[in-house]
py3Dmol code that shows the C-alpha trace and the ligand (Angstrom):
import py3Dmol

protein = """\
ATOM      1  CA  MET A   1     -12.974 -13.207  26.626  1.00  0.00           C
ATOM      2  CA  GLY A   2     -11.275 -11.882  23.507  1.00  0.00           C
ATOM      3  CA  TYR A   3      -8.150 -10.025  23.154  1.00  0.00           C
ATOM      4  CA  GLN A   4      -7.899  -6.267  23.123  1.00  0.00           C
ATOM      5  CA  VAL A   5      -5.689  -4.507  20.373  1.00  0.00           C
ATOM      6  CA  THR A   6      -5.538  -1.041  19.661  1.00  0.00           C
ATOM      7  CA  THR A   7      -6.452   0.201  16.183  1.00  0.00           C
ATOM      8  CA  GLY A   8      -5.759   3.806  16.459  1.00  0.00           C
ATOM      9  CA  GLY A   9      -8.574   4.575  19.224  1.00  0.00           C
ATOM     10  CA  ASP A  10      -8.060   4.081  22.754  1.00  0.00           C
ATOM     11  CA  LEU A  11      -9.714   1.020  24.145  1.00  0.00           C
ATOM     12  CA  SER A  12      -9.666   2.056  27.602  1.00  0.00           C
ATOM     13  CA  GLN A  13     -11.218   5.569  27.177  1.00  0.00           C
ATOM     14  CA  PRO A  14     -14.991   5.656  27.122  1.00  0.00           C
ATOM     15  CA  GLY A  15     -16.056   7.776  24.154  1.00  0.00           C
ATOM     16  CA  SER A  16     -13.224   6.646  21.839  1.00  0.00           C
ATOM     17  CA  PRO A  17     -14.529   4.596  18.994  1.00  0.00           C
ATOM     18  CA  ALA A  18     -12.439   1.814  20.104  1.00  0.00           C
ATOM     19  CA  TYR A  19     -13.720   1.754  23.652  1.00  0.00           C
ATOM     20  CA  GLY A  20     -14.635  -1.915  24.817  1.00  0.00           C
ATOM     21  CA  ARG A  21     -13.757  -3.435  21.664  1.00  0.00           C
ATOM     22  CA  GLU A  22     -12.191  -6.836  21.618  1.00  0.00           C
ATOM     23  CA  MET A  23     -10.468  -9.097  19.136  1.00  0.00           C
ATOM     24  CA  PRO A  24     -11.532 -12.885  19.062  1.00  0.00           C
ATOM     25  CA  GLU A  25      -8.004 -13.732  18.700  1.00  0.00           C
ATOM     26  CA  SER A  26      -4.582 -12.516  19.998  1.00  0.00           C
ATOM     27  CA  PRO A  27      -1.995 -11.329  17.763  1.00  0.00           C
ATOM     28  CA  GLU A  28       0.273 -14.105  18.782  1.00  0.00           C
ATOM     29  CA  ASP A  29      -2.490 -16.944  18.134  1.00  0.00           C
ATOM     30  CA  PHE A  30      -3.207 -15.214  14.858  1.00  0.00           C
ATOM     31  CA  TYR A  31       0.461 -15.263  13.962  1.00  0.00           C
ATOM     32  CA  ALA A  32       0.716 -19.028  15.149  1.00  0.00           C
ATOM     33  CA  ARG A  33      -2.283 -19.788  12.920  1.00  0.00           C
ATOM     34  CA  ALA A  34      -0.888 -18.063   9.916  1.00  0.00           C
ATOM     35  CA  ARG A  35       2.756 -19.516  10.519  1.00  0.00           C
ATOM     36  CA  ALA A  36       0.856 -23.007  10.598  1.00  0.00           C
ATOM     37  CA  ALA A  37      -0.462 -22.339   6.978  1.00  0.00           C
ATOM     38  CA  ALA A  38       2.758 -21.140   5.667  1.00  0.00           C
ATOM     39  CA  ASP A  39       5.699 -23.172   4.100  1.00  0.00           C
ATOM     40  CA  GLU A  40       8.903 -23.754   5.751  1.00  0.00           C
ATOM     41  CA  HIS A  41      10.150 -20.200   4.930  1.00  0.00           C
ATOM     42  CA  GLY A  42       7.165 -18.530   6.448  1.00  0.00           C
ATOM     43  CA  ARG A  43       5.350 -17.833   3.097  1.00  0.00           C
ATOM     44  CA  LEU A  44       1.807 -18.161   2.685  1.00  0.00           C
ATOM     45  CA  PRO A  45       0.438 -19.835  -0.531  1.00  0.00           C
ATOM     46  CA  VAL A  46      -0.575 -17.785  -3.394  1.00  0.00           C
ATOM     47  CA  PRO A  47      -4.353 -16.999  -3.138  1.00  0.00           C
ATOM     48  CA  ASP A  48      -6.800 -18.642  -5.298  1.00  0.00           C
ATOM     49  CA  GLN A  49      -7.312 -15.424  -7.336  1.00  0.00           C
ATOM     50  CA  ALA A  50      -3.836 -16.033  -8.753  1.00  0.00           C
ATOM     51  CA  MET A  51      -5.500 -19.193 -10.763  1.00  0.00           C
ATOM     52  CA  TRP A  52      -8.075 -17.110 -12.346  1.00  0.00           C
ATOM     53  CA  GLU A  53      -7.934 -16.864 -16.088  1.00  0.00           C
ATOM     54  CA  ILE A  54      -7.901 -13.136 -15.902  1.00  0.00           C
ATOM     55  CA  PHE A  55      -5.351 -12.748 -13.341  1.00  0.00           C
ATOM     56  CA  PRO A  56      -2.639 -10.618 -15.006  1.00  0.00           C
ATOM     57  CA  PHE A  57       0.405 -12.567 -13.477  1.00  0.00           C
ATOM     58  CA  GLU A  58       1.943 -15.751 -13.653  1.00  0.00           C
ATOM     59  CA  HIS A  59       1.090 -17.531 -10.549  1.00  0.00           C
ATOM     60  CA  GLU A  60       4.012 -19.912 -10.512  1.00  0.00           C
ATOM     61  CA  ARG A  61       6.321 -16.906 -10.287  1.00  0.00           C
ATOM     62  CA  LEU A  62       4.524 -15.131  -7.519  1.00  0.00           C
ATOM     63  CA  VAL A  63       5.982 -15.241  -4.081  1.00  0.00           C
ATOM     64  CA  ALA A  64       4.630 -13.931  -0.887  1.00  0.00           C
ATOM     65  CA  LYS A  65       7.022 -12.374   1.468  1.00  0.00           C
ATOM     66  CA  PRO A  66       7.730 -14.310   4.747  1.00  0.00           C
ATOM     67  CA  LEU A  67       5.573 -13.609   7.616  1.00  0.00           C
ATOM     68  CA  GLU A  68       6.840 -11.355  10.150  1.00  0.00           C
ATOM     69  CA  ALA A  69       6.055 -11.928  13.777  1.00  0.00           C
ATOM     70  CA  PRO A  70       3.867  -9.239  15.340  1.00  0.00           C
ATOM     71  CA  VAL A  71       5.424  -6.310  17.203  1.00  0.00           C
ATOM     72  CA  LEU A  72       3.481  -5.207  20.150  1.00  0.00           C
ATOM     73  CA  PRO A  73       3.033  -2.656  21.145  1.00  0.00           C
ATOM     74  CA  GLU A  74       2.313  -1.365  17.640  1.00  0.00           C
ATOM     75  CA  PRO A  75       5.057   1.131  16.793  1.00  0.00           C
ATOM     76  CA  PRO A  76       3.571   4.754  16.115  1.00  0.00           C
ATOM     77  CA  ARG A  77       2.126   5.259  12.614  1.00  0.00           C
ATOM     78  CA  GLU A  78       2.530   8.298  10.757  1.00  0.00           C
ATOM     79  CA  GLY A  79       0.737  11.117  12.622  1.00  0.00           C
ATOM     80  CA  GLU A  80       1.020   9.366  15.980  1.00  0.00           C
ATOM     81  CA  GLY A  81       3.357  10.379  18.648  1.00  0.00           C
ATOM     82  CA  ASP A  82       6.155  12.358  17.305  1.00  0.00           C
ATOM     83  CA  ARG A  83       5.799  10.738  13.721  1.00  0.00           C
ATOM     84  CA  GLU A  84       4.954  13.384  10.962  1.00  0.00           C
ATOM     85  CA  CYS A  85       1.767  12.424   8.847  1.00  0.00           C
ATOM     86  CA  GLY A  86       2.587  13.101   5.225  1.00  0.00           C
ATOM     87  CA  ARG A  87      -1.032  13.833   4.524  1.00  0.00           C
ATOM     88  CA  CYS A  88      -1.367  16.339   7.129  1.00  0.00           C
ATOM     89  CA  ALA A  89       1.820  18.037   6.009  1.00  0.00           C
ATOM     90  CA  HIS A  90       0.570  18.203   2.353  1.00  0.00           C
ATOM     91  CA  PRO A  91      -3.136  18.174   2.723  1.00  0.00           C
ATOM     92  CA  ASP A  92      -3.813  19.032  -0.796  1.00  0.00           C
ATOM     93  CA  GLN A  93      -1.513  17.128  -2.680  1.00  0.00           C
ATOM     94  CA  ASP A  94      -3.240  14.649  -5.356  1.00  0.00           C
ATOM     95  CA  VAL A  95      -6.574  15.280  -3.829  1.00  0.00           C
ATOM     96  CA  LEU A  96      -9.350  14.502  -6.405  1.00  0.00           C
ATOM     97  CA  TRP A  97     -12.190  15.201  -4.100  1.00  0.00           C
ATOM     98  CA  SER A  98     -12.902  16.163  -0.508  1.00  0.00           C
ATOM     99  CA  ASP A  99     -15.456  17.110   2.072  1.00  0.00           C
ATOM    100  CA  ASP A 100     -15.268  18.012   5.829  1.00  0.00           C
ATOM    101  CA  ARG A 101     -14.557  14.220   6.734  1.00  0.00           C
ATOM    102  CA  TRP A 102     -13.157  12.271   3.807  1.00  0.00           C
ATOM    103  CA  LEU A 103     -10.857  13.040   0.868  1.00  0.00           C
ATOM    104  CA  LEU A 104      -9.947  10.950  -2.335  1.00  0.00           C
ATOM    105  CA  ALA A 105      -6.469  11.188  -3.207  1.00  0.00           C
ATOM    106  CA  ARG A 106      -4.544   9.895  -6.183  1.00  0.00           C
ATOM    107  CA  LEU A 107      -1.715   7.429  -5.243  1.00  0.00           C
ATOM    108  CA  PRO A 108       1.656   8.772  -6.028  1.00  0.00           C
ATOM    109  CA  GLN A 109       3.358   7.807  -9.160  1.00  0.00           C
ATOM    110  CA  PRO A 110       5.150   5.790 -10.269  1.00  0.00           C
ATOM    111  CA  LEU A 111       2.334   2.995 -10.335  1.00  0.00           C
ATOM    112  CA  ARG A 112       1.915   0.224 -12.754  1.00  0.00           C
ATOM    113  CA  LEU A 113      -1.775   0.893 -12.942  1.00  0.00           C
ATOM    114  CA  PRO A 114      -3.314   3.493 -15.224  1.00  0.00           C
ATOM    115  CA  PHE A 115      -5.075   5.116 -12.039  1.00  0.00           C
ATOM    116  CA  ALA A 116      -5.273   4.308  -8.374  1.00  0.00           C
ATOM    117  CA  ALA A 117      -6.766   6.400  -5.412  1.00  0.00           C
ATOM    118  CA  MET A 118      -7.304   5.996  -1.965  1.00  0.00           C
ATOM    119  CA  LEU A 119     -10.400   7.208   0.097  1.00  0.00           C
ATOM    120  CA  MET A 120      -9.443   8.329   3.629  1.00  0.00           C
ATOM    121  CA  PRO A 121     -11.070   9.966   6.352  1.00  0.00           C
ATOM    122  CA  ARG A 122      -9.337  13.276   7.288  1.00  0.00           C
ATOM    123  CA  ALA A 123      -8.920  12.115  10.968  1.00  0.00           C
ATOM    124  CA  HIS A 124      -6.371   9.466  11.869  1.00  0.00           C
ATOM    125  CA  LEU A 125      -8.750   6.535  12.137  1.00  0.00           C
ATOM    126  CA  ASP A 126      -8.758   3.213  10.828  1.00  0.00           C
ATOM    127  CA  LEU A 127     -11.788   1.677   9.139  1.00  0.00           C
ATOM    128  CA  GLY A 128     -12.750  -0.137  12.453  1.00  0.00           C
ATOM    129  CA  ASP A 129     -12.616   3.096  14.359  1.00  0.00           C
ATOM    130  CA  LEU A 130     -15.301   4.828  12.247  1.00  0.00           C
ATOM    131  CA  ASP A 131     -18.720   5.347  14.192  1.00  0.00           C
ATOM    132  CA  ASP A 132     -22.004   4.965  11.967  1.00  0.00           C
ATOM    133  CA  CYS A 133     -22.012   8.452  11.210  1.00  0.00           C
ATOM    134  CA  GLN A 134     -18.454   8.635  10.075  1.00  0.00           C
ATOM    135  CA  ALA A 135     -18.825   5.448   8.004  1.00  0.00           C
ATOM    136  CA  ALA A 136     -22.219   6.369   6.426  1.00  0.00           C
ATOM    137  CA  PRO A 137     -20.817   8.342   3.397  1.00  0.00           C
ATOM    138  CA  ILE A 138     -18.679   5.512   2.235  1.00  0.00           C
ATOM    139  CA  SER A 139     -21.743   3.029   2.353  1.00  0.00           C
ATOM    140  CA  THR A 140     -23.727   5.048  -0.083  1.00  0.00           C
ATOM    141  CA  SER A 141     -22.812   5.494  -3.714  1.00  0.00           C
ATOM    142  CA  SER A 142     -24.610   8.774  -3.907  1.00  0.00           C
ATOM    143  CA  SER A 143     -22.082  10.276  -1.819  1.00  0.00           C
ATOM    144  CA  TRP A 144     -19.124   9.196  -4.045  1.00  0.00           C
ATOM    145  CA  PRO A 145     -17.557  11.640  -6.395  1.00  0.00           C
ATOM    146  CA  ALA A 146     -17.901  11.325 -10.159  1.00  0.00           C
ATOM    147  CA  LEU A 147     -14.420  10.993 -11.307  1.00  0.00           C
ATOM    148  CA  PRO A 148     -13.138  12.431 -14.668  1.00  0.00           C
ATOM    149  CA  GLY A 149     -13.558  10.031 -17.517  1.00  0.00           C
TER     150      GLY A 149
END
"""
ligand_1 = """\
1
ZN
Zn -2.499 13.487 9.213
"""
view = py3Dmol.view(width=600, height=400)
view.addModel(protein, "pdb")
view.setStyle({"model": 0}, {"cartoon": {"style": "trace"}})
view.addModel(ligand_1, "xyz")
view.setStyle({"model": 1}, {"stick": {}})
view.zoomTo()
view.show()
């Protein structure tokens, strides 16, 4: 039997999108496996994409952060418990498009990219918490907004 981890939903409550889900590996086992692949400082190797000709950085100088041990239970995220949610506090900030379930918001500056945006559900859900109805709009390109050129 797998290990259960909460991802925003309540695994013990029937009706919750997370109800009954199991993870194939405990956080401790995952961390141990990742540590085994890391160097003596706990850093994972640079991914293969860094070796691609079009990769915009010099892979010799890229350094991954050392792995940190999992913290369980996971501390409350923004919008959980008494932690304020920045999106709920400023629901219209940098929003490029929205409907009743989703919004597309420009990422705050400064960025070192010409443009970046994040599609997010209005409800406090992780991707794995979405049921088929909630996930349907992000799986069809016809539901995506046209961005200004
Ligand atoms: Zn929120």
